[in-house]
Structure formats: C-alpha cells, structure tokens
C-alpha positions as a printed Julia matrix, in Angstrom:
86×3 Matrix{Float64}:
  99.96  110.42   92.61
 101.74  108.08   95.09
 100.9   104.53   94.18
 101.55  103.27   97.68
  99.06  105.81   99.23
  96.56  104.91   96.46
  96.99  101.16   97.34
  96.33  101.82  101.0
  93.27  103.9   100.29
  91.95  101.16   97.99
  92.66   98.64  100.71
  90.71  100.71  103.25
  87.82  101.09  100.75
  87.65   97.29  100.15
  89.95   95.16  102.3
  88.97   91.95  100.53
  90.37   93.06   97.18
  93.97   92.43   98.19
  95.71   89.49   99.78
  97.99   89.87  102.76
 100.89   89.13  100.42
  99.93   92.1    98.23
  99.75   94.26  101.37
 103.21   93.22  102.5
 104.59   93.68   99.06
 103.23   97.2    98.97
 104.87   97.96  102.26
 108.21   96.48  101.18
 108.23   98.4    97.93
 107.26  101.59   99.73
 110.19  101.19  102.16
 112.56  100.77   99.24
 111.22  103.61   97.15
 112.95  106.96   97.07
 109.76  109.02   97.72
 109.26  111.97  100.03
 107.55  111.09  103.28
 107.92  107.44  102.68
 107.62  106.88  106.43
 103.97  107.77  106.26
 103.39  105.42  103.45
 105.11  102.63  105.25
 103.13  103.23  108.45
  99.88  103.6   106.53
 100.53  100.35  104.7
 101.42   98.6   107.9
  98.3    99.81  109.66
  96.17   99.12  106.65
  97.36   95.52  106.91
  95.96   95.35  110.39
  92.81   97.12  109.27
  91.95   93.93  107.32
  90.95   92.76  110.81
  88.86   95.86  111.51
  91.19   98.61  112.82
  90.93  101.44  110.34
  91.67  104.43  112.66
  95.46  104.12  112.68
  95.67  103.75  108.89
  93.5   106.82  108.46
  95.62  108.78  110.95
  98.71  108.16  108.82
  96.93  108.88  105.61
  95.76  112.21  107.0
  99.32  112.91  108.08
 100.49  112.14  104.53
  98.08  114.54  102.98
  98.73  117.18  105.66
 102.53  117.06  105.19
 102.61  116.7   101.42
  99.79  119.12  100.61
  98.47  116.6    98.09
  94.78  116.6    97.21
  92.96  113.64   98.78
  90.03  114.1    96.43
  92.26  113.23   93.42
  92.97  109.88   95.06
  89.3   109.23   95.91
  88.34  110.16   92.29
  90.93  107.62   91.01
  89.57  104.89   93.29
  86.09  105.53   91.89
  87.36  105.5    88.36
  89.11  102.24   88.91
  85.9   100.7    90.14
  84.32  101.2    86.75
C-alpha cells in the first residue's frame, strides 16, 4: 500500500484532519520517494492540498489514474481508512 496515496485519500475523506504543513510534507516526501508512478502521487497530493478549499475533482482524477496505471485495489485503501477511524 502506498502511504502517500493513502494520505491523500484520508485527506479527501476528511480535509480537516491534516494541516497544510502535513500536506506539503507528504508531497515533498512523495517526490523524493523511489516509488513507481510517483508523479501521480505528487499530483494527487498537490491537488488534494487545493481540495482543502473545496476542489476535489482534480485530486480524484489523479487518484483514479494511479489506480488505473498500477492496478492496485482501491477498496483495500478505503478499507484501511475505515479501519483507521476506529
């Protein structure tokens, strides 16, 4: 599971749970990480940062691209988000 993608999905689920500093830190860490398709992570994190102000569509576009390109199971991420809430 990609922690940067999980972070972005958590941010979209509840934008108030993270500070802008945490969002920027996630983006910076993602840009330094040696992970496949990091560009999608960076763009999703960037757009999720703007989603704090209400624009979720761009972030979801890049998340969809990430899952499309990697073939990863989005449901596993959603299940993890729910588990973390408990």
